[in-house]
C-alpha positions as CSV (number, residue, x, y, z in Angstrom):
1,X,-0.6,-21.2,-8.4
2,X,-3.9,-22.9,-9.2
3,X,-4.8,-23.7,-5.6
4,X,-4.2,-20.1,-4.4
5,X,-6.7,-18.9,-6.9
6,X,-9.5,-20.8,-5.1
7,X,-9.2,-18.4,-2.1
8,X,-12.1,-16.0,-2.0
9,X,-11.3,-12.5,-3.5
10,X,-12.8,-9.4,-2.1
11,X,-12.6,-7.4,-5.2
12,X,-10.9,-7.6,-8.6
13,X,-7.6,-5.9,-9.3
14,X,-7.6,-2.2,-9.9
15,X,-8.7,-1.4,-13.4
16,X,-6.3,0.3,-15.8
17,X,-8.1,3.7,-15.5
18,X,-7.1,3.8,-11.8
19,X,-3.5,4.3,-12.5
20,X,-3.8,8.2,-12.9
21,X,-5.3,8.2,-9.4
22,X,-2.4,6.2,-8.0
23,X,0.2,8.3,-9.9
24,X,-1.4,11.5,-8.4
25,X,-1.2,10.1,-4.9
26,X,2.5,9.5,-5.4
27,X,3.1,12.9,-6.9
28,X,1.3,14.8,-4.1
29,X,3.2,12.9,-1.5
30,X,6.6,13.2,-3.2
31,X,6.2,16.9,-3.8
32,X,4.9,17.7,-0.4
33,X,7.8,15.9,1.3
34,X,10.3,17.6,-1.0
35,X,8.9,21.0,-0.1
36,X,9.3,20.1,3.7
37,X,12.8,18.9,3.0
38,X,13.7,22.2,1.3
39,X,17.4,22.9,0.4
40,X,18.5,19.8,2.2
41,X,17.0,17.8,-0.7
42,X,20.0,18.3,-3.0
43,X,22.9,17.5,-0.8
44,X,23.9,14.6,1.5
45,X,22.5,14.8,5.1
46,X,24.7,15.3,8.0
47,X,24.0,11.7,9.2
48,X,24.2,9.7,5.9
49,X,25.6,6.6,7.5
50,X,23.9,4.3,5.0
51,X,25.7,6.1,2.1
52,X,29.1,5.6,3.9
53,X,28.2,1.9,4.5
54,X,27.4,1.3,0.9
55,X,30.5,3.1,-0.2
56,X,32.6,0.9,2.0
57,X,31.2,-2.2,0.2
58,X,32.1,-0.8,-3.1
59,X,35.7,-0.5,-1.8
60,X,35.7,-3.9,-0.2
61,X,35.4,-2.6,3.4
62,X,33.0,-3.6,6.2
63,X,34.3,-0.7,8.4
64,X,35.0,3.0,8.0
65,X,38.3,3.8,6.3
66,X,39.3,6.1,9.1
67,X,37.6,8.3,11.7
68,X,33.9,9.0,11.5
69,X,32.9,12.3,9.7
70,X,33.0,15.1,12.3
71,X,35.5,13.3,14.6
72,X,37.7,15.7,16.6
73,X,41.1,14.8,18.0
74,X,41.6,15.4,21.7
75,X,44.5,17.8,21.1
76,X,42.4,19.7,18.7
77,X,39.7,20.0,21.3
78,X,42.3,21.3,23.7
79,X,43.4,23.9,21.3
80,X,39.8,24.8,20.6
81,X,40.1,23.9,17.0
82,X,36.8,22.0,17.3
83,X,34.2,21.4,20.0
84,X,34.0,17.8,20.8
85,X,32.8,15.1,18.4
86,X,30.3,16.4,15.8
87,X,29.0,12.9,14.9
88,X,26.2,10.6,16.1
89,X,25.9,6.8,16.6
90,X,29.1,5.5,15.2
91,X,30.6,2.4,16.9
92,X,34.2,1.7,17.7
93,X,36.3,-1.4,18.6
94,X,39.8,-1.2,19.9
95,X,42.5,-3.7,19.0
96,X,44.0,-4.8,22.3
97,X,47.6,-6.3,22.3
98,X,48.0,-8.6,25.3
99,X,51.1,-9.4,27.3
100,X,51.5,-12.7,25.4
101,X,51.6,-10.9,22.0
102,X,48.1,-12.0,21.0
103,X,45.4,-9.4,20.0
104,X,41.7,-9.2,20.7
105,X,39.1,-6.7,19.7
106,X,37.0,-5.1,22.5
107,X,35.0,-2.1,23.9
108,X,35.7,-0.8,27.4
109,X,33.3,-1.1,30.3
110,X,31.9,2.4,31.1
111,X,29.9,1.6,34.3
112,X,30.8,3.2,37.7
113,X,31.8,-0.2,39.0
114,X,34.3,-0.6,36.2
115,X,35.6,2.9,36.6
116,X,36.3,2.1,40.2
117,X,38.0,-1.1,39.4
118,X,40.1,0.6,36.8
119,X,41.5,2.9,39.5
120,X,42.6,-0.2,41.3
121,X,44.5,-1.4,38.2
122,X,41.8,-3.8,36.6
123,X,40.4,-3.2,33.2
124,X,37.2,-4.7,31.8
125,X,36.2,-5.0,28.1
126,X,33.6,-6.6,26.1
127,X,35.8,-8.8,23.9
128,X,34.4,-9.8,20.5
129,X,33.4,-13.4,20.5
130,X,34.1,-13.9,24.3
131,X,31.9,-11.4,26.2
132,X,33.0,-9.5,29.3
133,X,36.7,-10.1,30.3
134,X,38.8,-8.7,33.0
135,X,42.5,-7.7,32.6
136,X,45.1,-7.0,35.2
137,X,47.3,-4.0,35.2
138,X,49.9,-4.2,32.4
139,X,48.1,-7.1,30.7
140,X,46.6,-5.0,28.0
141,X,47.2,-1.8,26.1
142,X,44.8,0.0,23.7
143,X,45.8,-0.2,20.1
144,X,44.2,1.1,16.9
145,X,40.5,1.9,16.8
146,X,38.3,0.7,14.1
147,X,35.0,2.5,13.5
148,X,31.8,0.8,12.3
149,X,28.3,1.7,11.1
150,X,26.2,-0.7,13.1
151,X,22.7,0.1,11.8
152,X,21.1,-3.0,10.1
153,X,22.2,-2.8,6.4
154,X,18.9,-2.9,4.6
155,X,18.7,0.7,3.5
156,X,22.4,0.6,2.4
157,X,21.6,-2.4,0.2
158,X,18.7,-0.5,-1.5
159,X,20.9,2.7,-1.8
160,X,23.8,0.8,-3.3
161,X,23.0,1.4,-7.0
162,X,22.8,5.0,-6.4
163,X,26.0,5.1,-4.3
164,X,27.9,3.2,-7.1
165,X,27.1,6.0,-9.4
166,X,27.2,9.2,-7.2
167,X,29.5,7.9,-4.3
168,X,29.5,9.8,-1.0
169,X,27.6,12.7,-2.7
170,X,24.4,10.6,-3.0
171,X,21.4,12.6,-2.1
172,X,20.1,10.4,0.8
173,X,17.3,13.0,1.7
174,X,15.8,12.7,-1.8
175,X,15.9,9.0,-1.7
176,X,14.1,9.0,1.6
177,X,11.4,11.3,0.3
178,X,11.1,9.0,-2.7
179,X,10.7,5.9,-0.5
180,X,8.1,7.7,1.7
181,X,6.0,8.8,-1.3
182,X,6.1,5.1,-2.6
183,X,4.5,4.0,0.7
184,X,1.4,6.2,0.0
185,X,1.2,4.8,-3.5
186,X,1.3,1.1,-2.4
187,X,-1.1,1.8,0.5
188,X,-3.8,3.3,-1.7
189,X,-3.4,0.7,-4.5
190,X,-3.8,-2.1,-2.0
191,X,-6.8,-0.6,-0.4
192,X,-8.4,0.1,-3.8
193,X,-7.8,-3.5,-4.9
194,X,-9.1,-5.2,-1.7
195,X,-12.0,-2.8,-0.7
196,X,-13.0,-1.3,-4.1
197,X,-13.6,2.4,-4.6
198,X,-17.4,2.4,-4.6
199,X,-19.6,3.9,-1.9
200,X,-17.1,6.5,-1.0
201,X,-14.3,4.0,-0.2
202,X,-12.0,5.7,-2.7
203,X,-12.1,8.9,-0.7
204,X,-11.5,6.9,2.5
205,X,-8.3,5.5,1.1
206,X,-7.0,9.0,0.2
207,X,-7.6,10.1,3.8
208,X,-5.8,7.1,5.0
209,X,-2.9,7.9,2.8
210,X,-2.9,11.5,4.1
211,X,-3.0,10.3,7.6
212,X,0.2,8.2,7.0
213,X,2.1,10.6,4.8
214,X,1.4,14.0,6.4
215,X,-0.5,13.2,9.6
216,X,2.0,10.8,11.3
217,X,5.6,10.7,12.3
218,X,6.4,9.5,8.8
219,X,6.0,13.1,7.8
220,X,9.1,14.4,9.6
221,X,10.9,11.1,9.1
222,X,10.4,11.2,5.3
223,X,11.5,14.8,4.9
224,X,14.7,14.6,6.9
225,X,16.7,11.7,5.6
226,X,19.1,11.1,8.5
227,X,20.2,7.6,9.3
228,X,17.6,6.9,12.1
229,X,14.7,8.3,10.0
230,X,15.9,6.8,6.7
231,X,16.0,3.3,8.4
232,X,12.3,3.7,9.5
233,X,11.1,5.0,6.2
234,X,12.8,2.3,4.2
235,X,11.6,-0.3,6.7
236,X,8.0,1.0,6.5
237,X,8.1,0.8,2.6
238,X,9.2,-2.9,2.7
239,X,6.6,-3.5,5.4
240,X,3.9,-2.0,3.2
241,X,5.1,-4.0,0.2
242,X,5.1,-7.1,2.3
243,X,1.5,-6.5,3.5
244,X,0.4,-6.0,0.0
245,X,1.9,-9.3,-1.1
246,X,0.9,-11.3,2.0
247,X,-2.8,-10.2,2.0
248,X,-4.8,-13.4,1.2
249,X,-1.4,-15.0,0.5
250,X,-1.5,-13.4,-2.9
251,X,2.2,-13.6,-3.6
252,X,4.1,-15.6,-1.0
253,X,7.5,-15.3,-2.7
254,X,7.4,-11.6,-2.9
255,X,6.0,-11.4,0.7
256,X,9.0,-13.3,2.0
257,X,11.4,-11.0,0.0
258,X,9.8,-7.7,1.3
259,X,9.6,-9.0,4.9
260,X,13.2,-10.0,4.8
261,X,14.2,-6.5,3.5
262,X,12.0,-4.9,6.2
263,X,13.8,-7.0,8.8
264,X,17.1,-5.9,7.3
265,X,16.1,-2.4,8.1
266,X,14.4,-2.7,11.5
267,X,14.9,-6.3,12.7
268,X,13.1,-6.4,16.1
269,X,10.3,-4.1,15.1
270,X,9.5,-5.7,11.7
271,X,9.8,-9.4,12.3
272,X,6.6,-9.6,14.3
273,X,4.7,-8.9,11.1
274,X,5.4,-12.4,10.1
275,X,2.2,-13.3,11.9
276,X,0.1,-11.8,9.2
277,X,1.4,-14.2,6.6
278,X,1.4,-17.0,9.1
279,X,-2.3,-16.6,9.7
280,X,-3.0,-16.3,6.0
281,X,-1.3,-19.6,5.5
282,X,-3.3,-21.1,8.3
283,X,-6.5,-19.9,6.5
284,X,-5.2,-21.7,3.4
285,X,-4.8,-24.9,5.5
286,X,-8.5,-24.8,6.4
287,X,-9.5,-25.0,2.8
288,X,-7.9,-28.4,2.7
289,X,-5.5,-27.5,0.0
290,X,-2.4,-29.1,1.6
291,X,-0.3,-28.9,-1.6
292,X,-1.1,-25.1,-1.9
293,X,-0.1,-24.6,1.7
294,X,3.3,-26.3,1.4
295,X,4.0,-24.5,-1.9
296,X,3.0,-21.1,-0.5
297,X,5.0,-21.6,2.8
298,X,8.1,-22.7,0.9
299,X,7.9,-19.7,-1.5
300,X,7.6,-17.4,1.5
301,X,10.2,-18.8,3.7
302,X,13.0,-19.3,1.2
303,X,13.6,-15.6,0.4
304,X,13.0,-14.7,4.0
305,X,15.5,-17.3,5.3
306,X,18.1,-16.3,2.7
307,X,18.0,-12.7,3.8
308,X,18.2,-13.8,7.4
309,X,21.1,-16.0,6.7
310,X,22.9,-13.2,4.8
311,X,22.4,-10.9,7.8
312,X,23.8,-13.5,10.2
313,X,26.9,-14.0,8.0
314,X,27.4,-10.3,7.8
315,X,27.2,-10.0,11.6
316,X,29.6,-13.0,12.0
317,X,32.1,-11.4,9.6
318,X,32.2,-8.2,11.6
319,X,31.5,-9.1,15.2
320,X,31.8,-13.0,15.4
321,X,28.1,-13.4,16.4
322,X,25.1,-14.0,14.0
323,X,22.9,-11.8,16.2
324,X,25.3,-8.9,16.9
325,X,24.8,-5.9,14.8
326,X,27.3,-3.9,17.0
327,X,25.0,-1.4,18.7
328,X,26.6,-2.3,22.0
329,X,29.8,-0.6,20.8
330,X,28.3,2.8,20.0
331,X,30.4,5.7,21.2
332,X,27.5,7.5,22.9
333,X,26.9,9.0,26.3
334,X,24.3,6.3,27.2
335,X,27.0,3.5,27.3
336,X,27.0,3.2,31.1
337,X,23.2,2.8,31.2
338,X,23.3,0.3,28.3
339,X,25.9,-1.8,30.0
340,X,24.2,-1.7,33.4
341,X,20.6,-2.3,32.3
342,X,21.0,-3.7,28.8
343,X,19.8,-2.4,25.4
344,X,16.3,-3.5,26.4
345,X,14.8,-3.5,29.9
346,X,11.6,-3.1,31.9
347,X,13.4,-0.2,33.6
348,X,12.9,1.8,30.4
349,X,9.1,1.1,30.1
350,X,7.7,3.9,32.3
351,X,9.7,6.6,30.4
352,X,8.8,5.3,27.0
353,X,5.1,4.9,27.9
354,X,5.2,8.5,29.0
355,X,6.5,9.5,25.6
356,X,3.9,7.5,23.8
357,X,0.8,8.3,25.8
358,X,1.0,11.5,27.7
359,X,3.9,13.8,27.0
360,X,2.3,17.1,26.2
361,X,3.7,20.3,24.6
362,X,4.3,23.5,26.5
363,X,2.2,26.6,25.6
364,X,3.4,30.2,26.3
365,X,2.4,33.8,25.4
366,X,5.9,34.3,23.7
367,X,7.2,33.2,20.4
368,X,7.2,30.4,19.2
369,X,4.1,29.9,21.5
370,X,4.2,26.1,21.4
371,X,7.3,24.0,22.2
372,X,7.7,20.3,22.7
373,X,10.1,18.0,24.5
374,X,13.2,16.6,22.9
375,X,11.3,13.3,23.4
376,X,8.3,14.4,21.2
377,X,4.7,14.4,22.4
378,X,2.1,11.7,23.0
379,X,1.0,10.0,19.8
380,X,-2.7,10.7,20.2
381,X,-1.9,14.5,20.5
382,X,0.2,14.6,17.3
383,X,-1.9,12.0,15.4
384,X,-5.4,12.0,16.9
385,X,-6.7,9.8,14.2
386,X,-5.1,6.9,16.1
387,X,-8.1,7.2,18.5
388,X,-10.4,5.9,15.8
389,X,-9.2,2.4,16.7
390,X,-12.0,2.3,19.2
391,X,-14.5,2.5,16.3
392,X,-12.8,-0.2,14.2
393,X,-15.3,-2.9,15.1
394,X,-16.0,-4.7,11.9
395,X,-14.7,-8.2,11.6
396,X,-12.4,-9.3,8.8
397,X,-10.0,-12.3,8.5
398,X,-6.7,-10.4,8.9
399,X,-7.9,-8.5,12.1
400,X,-6.1,-10.8,14.5
401,X,-2.9,-10.9,12.5
402,X,-2.7,-7.0,12.4
403,X,-3.4,-6.7,16.1
404,X,-0.7,-9.2,17.1
405,X,1.8,-7.5,14.7
406,X,1.1,-4.1,16.1
407,X,1.8,-5.3,19.7
408,X,4.9,-7.2,18.5
409,X,6.3,-4.1,16.7
410,X,5.5,-1.6,19.5
411,X,6.8,-3.6,22.5
412,X,10.6,-3.5,21.5
413,X,10.6,0.3,21.3
414,X,8.8,0.5,24.7
415,X,11.6,-1.5,26.3
416,X,14.4,0.3,24.4
417,X,17.1,2.4,26.1
418,X,16.3,5.4,24.0
419,X,13.0,7.2,23.5
420,X,13.8,8.1,19.9
421,X,15.1,11.6,20.7
422,X,15.6,14.2,19.1
423,X,12.0,14.2,17.8
424,X,9.0,16.5,17.6
425,X,6.7,13.5,17.7
426,X,6.9,9.9,18.8
427,X,8.8,8.6,15.8
428,X,8.9,4.9,16.9
429,X,5.1,4.8,16.1
430,X,6.1,4.8,12.4
431,X,7.1,1.1,12.8
432,X,3.5,0.0,13.3
433,X,1.2,2.8,12.2
434,X,0.7,1.2,8.8
435,X,-0.6,-1.9,10.5
436,X,-2.9,0.3,12.5
437,X,-4.2,2.1,9.4
438,X,-5.2,-1.2,7.7
439,X,-7.0,-2.1,10.9
440,X,-8.9,1.2,10.7
441,X,-9.7,0.8,7.0
442,X,-10.9,-2.8,7.1
443,X,-12.5,-2.3,10.6
444,X,-14.7,0.5,9.3
445,X,-13.3,3.3,11.4
446,X,-12.2,5.3,8.4
447,X,-15.7,5.7,7.0
448,X,-16.8,7.6,10.1
449,X,-17.6,11.2,9.3
450,X,-15.3,12.7,12.0
451,X,-12.3,10.7,10.7
452,X,-11.2,13.3,8.1
453,X,-11.3,16.0,10.8
454,X,-8.9,14.1,12.9
455,X,-6.6,13.6,9.9
456,X,-6.6,17.3,9.2
457,X,-5.6,18.1,12.7
458,X,-2.8,15.5,12.4
459,X,-1.7,17.0,9.2
460,X,-1.4,20.5,10.6
461,X,0.6,19.3,13.6
462,X,2.9,17.0,11.8
463,X,3.6,19.3,8.9
464,X,4.4,22.2,11.2
465,X,6.6,19.9,13.3
466,X,8.5,18.7,10.2
467,X,9.0,22.2,8.9
468,X,10.2,23.5,12.3
469,X,12.4,20.5,12.9
470,X,14.4,21.0,9.7
471,X,14.8,24.7,10.1
472,X,14.7,26.0,13.7
473,X,14.9,23.0,16.0
474,X,16.0,25.4,18.8
475,X,12.6,27.0,18.8
476,X,10.9,23.6,18.7
477,X,12.6,21.8,21.6
478,X,12.2,22.4,25.3
479,X,15.2,21.6,27.4
480,X,14.1,23.5,30.5
481,X,12.8,24.0,33.1
482,X,14.8,21.7,35.3
483,X,13.3,18.2,35.4
484,X,11.0,18.5,32.4
485,X,11.4,15.8,31.3
486,X,14.2,13.4,31.9
487,X,16.6,16.2,32.8
488,X,19.4,13.7,33.7
489,X,19.6,12.8,29.9
490,X,20.6,16.3,29.1
491,X,23.6,16.5,31.3
492,X,26.9,16.1,29.5
493,X,28.2,12.5,29.5
């Protein structure tokens, strides 16, 4: 677009001879993560929800065909053929047949108040399309259960070509390692293009890539490939591609596509990044090029809006609400808390701030010497390079957009009903650390002499945590002494 070319450019595009450098970044990241993944690399992970979701689409289903993998029937539990349910984070809806012969789909209320009312003959369900509804004794009976995967479908969409070929045996851990390594490649290529590689900046960019790939929560996320971790890695990859396209409004259409896919992976955490492109378009407005502004805005909004509409239709088809992904129907022990306080609440803020800011490991004289909480450790302890934000003082046009996007991405996790457990480090930080790294790079913090030292410490901590998490999590996680921390969450529910 002719008008967009009139925007000032910081540097020219990378020269052809730089591709070996970028290829090496990818290879080092990919091989390193594969080594951490180990033998799990060539088999499906235990929690390969996205593979099951994509497999259902190939068979014309939007729900599981039967029970979740690892489901254990009550009579088998009683006969000790299995020990409870060996699955995590699947949702269920019950088909309720009413006295008049009609049927509705619902999930039972699990709060103490509802349990007390049930003893008096009243039952309460969240009915799809209606909300909370009370039923008198004899008015309803529980029918068939239907199980769903309620994680936003973005990663399943991107895995679909592989699932169409390999089916349920798709190696989701390998795909997660691949996506994580691509982030490092896109990050370095963008920094090389926008900042150049002269005056030592090329080395800075490599340290920044190391900080993300091996010195942040992305290390253990990328090497594990379970549903929660895969969602964050795929979301971060799409976020990085979006930032690359949105910088100086280079490619508005691609920016809209990648942001839409990022939102399809992590909706609430990724959508705030729209402010980056919004401010770039505002800068275009100040040049007086109205036609360029309208053209760029349309090219950005059309793919973003199309993906948003597709997500809304998907939610409507399953749960009769455009904004309902179905997490309220998860069959988990925290249901009573979620129904009483909500999925997001200020009540969760103190606990989550503690996880982010000051939860520390325990050190002892016995093997394994250092152990962490099941809620991880403070981000500045596991990734001390984040402290360099205090030195990011140089001005650049995108500074405000990055800052607002960081705040917008971090806040939902701080208000969320779950801290991210089980985790050796604060994994929700991976939703916004790429934004912070760009702030450090363009703000001048990464050129400080002490920055590589902080990155090396972070690499040692995160690589050790990723290795231990995959192999001996019992050695890693502290679940005692009583009350340290959040003991009530360890009680059977």
